[in-house]
N, C-alpha and C positions, 0 to 999 in steps of 0.2 A: 351475874351482873354484864350487862356489855359495855366497852369503854372504847373511847374514838380517842385515835391519835394522830395529831396531827404534825407534818414532819417539813420545816422550812430549812431548806436546803441553802446553804452561806458558800458552796461550790459548785460548779455544772456536774450533771452526772452523766455518765453513756451506761444506759440500759441496752448489752447488744441483743439484738435478735440472730438466729439460726443463718447460715450464709457465706458466701464469699468476701473477707473487706472487713472491717466496723466500718462500713459509710449507714448502714441501718441498725434502726436503733428501733427501741418499743418507748414508746413515751410514758411509761407506769411501770409499777413492778407487779406480778403476778404473786399470788398464794404462796405456790410452790417454793418460787426463787425467795420470795422473801422468810418463810418458813425455814429450808434450806439454813440462810444466811445468819437468822436467830439461834441455831441449834448451834453451828459452829460457835459463835461467841457463847454460847450457854455455859459450852463443855469447856471454851477457855475460863471462864468464870467460878466454873464450880466444878465438884468432883463426882458428879452423876455418872452411870451407867449410860454409856454411848445408843447400846441397843434399846436399851429400855428406856432411854427419854426419847429418841424415835419413834418407837410402836406405841410407845402411848405419852405424848406430851402431855402436859397437864395445860395443855393452851389451846384455841381454838382461832383460827384469825383467818380475816377477807385478802384481797386482793388490794390495792391501792388506788384510789382513785383521784382525779386532780381538785385541785382547791385553785378557786380563780376567784381575786379581790375578796378572800374571807368567805366566799361562799363553796359551799361544798356540793359534788358533784356524782351522782350515781349513775350505773349504767342503766341504759333505758330495756326493761322488760322484754324479751322476746314474746312477737307478734304486736304489741301493744300500738305500733303505728300500722299496722295492715290496714286500717279500713281507711287511713290517711290516706296511706299509698295508692288502694283501690281507688280512691275517688280522686286524688291527683290527675293518674294515669287517663282518667276518663274525662276530664277537665281540657278545656282549650287554655285556659289561663286559672290557673289554679294559684292560691296566696305562695304556697312555697313550692318551688319546681320537684318535680320527682326526681331529681337529681340530688338534692339537696335536703329533701327529705331522709334517703335512702344514709346519708352521712350523719343524722342526730346518733351520737354515742350515748350519751349523757344526760341525764336528767338534773338540773336546780334541786335541790333538797325538798323543797316545798312541794314541787310538780311532781317528785317523786315520792313523794309519802301518799299526795294525793291518790296518785296512781296503785299506790301499794293497796287504797283503802276502795278499789273498786269504780272510782271516775275515770270517765274516757279523757283522752287524753285530746284536746281540739287545733284545729290549726291554729290558730291566736297563741297557743303556747307556744309552739315551736316555730314561727315563723319569725326570720329576722327584722330587728326591730332598728332604724338610726342610731348610734351611740347609746346603746342599751346593750351595756356590758354585761349584766345581770338579768337578763331574760331567762325564765325557765328552761327554755329547749337551747340545744347549744350545737351546732351544725363546727362539728373537727376537720380539721383536713388531715388526711395520711403523712406520716412520717415520708421525710424526704420531697415535700414540695416546700414550694420559696415560703422564707421568711413574712414579706409582704401579703401572702394570701395570709398568716396564721393569725398575724396581726390583724387583719380584717376581720377575723371569725374569730376573735378574742379567745384565744385557745390556752391564753396562761402563762404560755412559755415558746420560747425559740430554738430550732434546732438549726446550729452552723456547725459545718464542715471546717476541720483544720487540715492542714498538711502537718503530713509527717514521714520522717525518713528512719529507717530503723540503722542501730546504732553497733559497730564490731565493737564487743564490749571488753577485747584484748587488744585492739591498737584505741580503740576510742576516737574512731572515726566512721565514716555514715560507708552503709552498704551498697557502691553502685547498682541502680536498678532498684533497687528495694523502697522507692517512695510511693506512699498512700494518702489516704483521705481517712480522718476520722472522725462522727460527728458527736458535738454533745449538746447536751440538753440546759437551756439556761432559764429560771423557772421567775416568774415576775417576783417585786419583794413579797407581795402579797399573795401568792402563790405558792404552792407546794403540793404535796400527798398528803390522803389520811387513809388509815384501815380501822376497818371495826375488828376489837380481839374480846373475846370471855376466857374465864381461868374456873379451875377448880376450887384454887381457895387463895388465901393474901398472899401468902408465902408464895407460888408460884408467879405471881401478878407482880410482886416485887423484882424475883430474880428472871422475868421476862425483861421486866424496864432495865433490869444491868443490862444485859445482854443487848438491847436495845441504843441503850447512851453508846456502848461501848461501842455499836453498827456502826453512829452516828459519828461517832470520832473518828472510825477507821476507815467509813465510804460504805455505802452500795451500789452496787452493779460493777462494772469494767474501772480498769485504767486507775482503780486505787492507788496506786504507788504513786502517783504526778498528783493527787490531791484531788479526784473525782469523787464523788457522792457523799459529803459528807452534811451533815444535819441536827440541826437538833428538833425535838419533842418536846409536844405540850399535850396532855393527856386530860378528858376529861369523861363524865359517864354520859353514856348515849342511854338516852332514856325510848326504851323500843313502842311503837306506837301499838295500840292494843287492837288485838281482831281478835274476836271472841269466835269465831268459828270460821277458822281459815281452811279456802277451798285449793288454795294451792299453795309452793312454796318455790321464792324468786334466791336465785343463787346469787351470794356477791364473792366467791371464792370459783375455785377449777375445784371440779368434782370427779371422783370416780368412782363408779359405783362397785360394790361388793358384786360377787355371782348371784348370791342368794336374793338379793335387791332386783339384779336383772331380769331374775326366773320369776318371783313377784312382780312384774310389771312397773318397774319406777320408771321405765320412759314409753312407758304406754299412756293411754285416756284423754277423754278429750280434754283441749285445754294444754296440756303437754306442751311444749315448744322448748327448742332448745338447737343449738351451734358446738362444733365438734372443733377442738382443734389440737394441733400436734405437739408432742412437747420431747423433747430431744436437747443434745447437747454434751459437753464432759462436766464430767465431776470438779469440782472448786477445792475441796475440801484441801488445808495444805498437805495432807497423809494422805493424797489419794487426786493430787492434779493427774489432769494428763488419759486419764482412763477415761473414753466414753460411756454415755449410760444410753441404756437402752430407752429406748423412742415408746412413750405411752400415751395414746389418744382419752381426752377427759372432756368432759364438756364445761362449756364456756361459762364465765360469769354472765347474767343477764339471762340466765337459762330458767323457764320456767317448768316445775314439777308439781303434778296433782297428787304426789302421796310425797311424805317425807323421807327427804335424802339421809344419810351415813356418809358410806366412803370409804375407803380403807386409805392405810400407808403402805405404798406400793415399794418392792424393793424393786431395783432398776440396773444395780450392780452388784453381784455376788460376789462374798469372798471367795466360794468355789472356784468360782469361776476366775476371779485373777487374786491367788495366791497370795500379790504382792501387797495388797493392801489391806490394814489391821482391820477391817470388820467391814459388813455391808453398807452399802449406800441406799438411802430411799427416796422418793416424792412424795409428798403429799397429797394426797386426793381426798381429803376429808371433807365434808360440805360445810358453809358454812350459809347460810340459809337465814330471810326474813318472810315472816307469813303473809298472805294476799288475803285478800278479803274476795275478790275475784280472777279468775284467768283471765289476762289482755285481752283476746280473743275474741270473748264476750262483751258485746258494744250493747 
């Protein structure tokens, strides 16, 4: 059984991106980051073996996606807008501009489910409508654009930069020259994030929710020490759309294929469409903080595969290389997917 968890934030959040400074943020939390945060809280609450839990977690989860005005949005399946992009490129006056069309990142749940069933997306589905906050297609601006532009596009949140100054903890005074900006994401009252998860049994689900509740009280993302990323969650059963003979599978999580999956052609086949994302950064566990993890390339959410994906749990920091850490550090690359009736490129 699949469950849907909706996160309602009571404080701003900072989901950082790799780079210089704290100005760049990601507007959601991806599956590997959420998985790692939950594993840490799980181990704080329960006396489970860390290596066993990491390598054989009793749950699968997706990345988080936006909730806007109570409407849940899912990623656009790769290739599902190609026919509209081609038509817009050839038209002198398309219903929606080519630039705007390429920025459609998410689909409202009704249109998303219709897409999974094999029905193509039309211009009417994704064209902006005046004062229509809940239109099926949603054009989301990239992080870093102005707040007014976000408001115009109904992104469901606003990213605001605030000035900060590094403090010398011994003197309690600011350090000259160490002035910087940090970006915070503020969610609307009826907005937030959600993800899907499945479990091996009810006991695992109860432990998972205990870890999720502790994570909500502690904060998700960066700057937790100053109250960022606090949330409450609501759970409900997610009724999976019935697909009798699926011919493709849509990723709702990051995915790192096993070697034998690649050798068997998981990345090949007519209808396969995917994008890659590099995952990097430093370990965040209180026992291994400060150590940089190995970079890992993964398939992104919204990728479409014609073979059922599995994925693996990848070691990204080995105890044999860093004897000071108590255990290996892993990144979750297992696939969370939904079946499709037809690859999106077939219209």
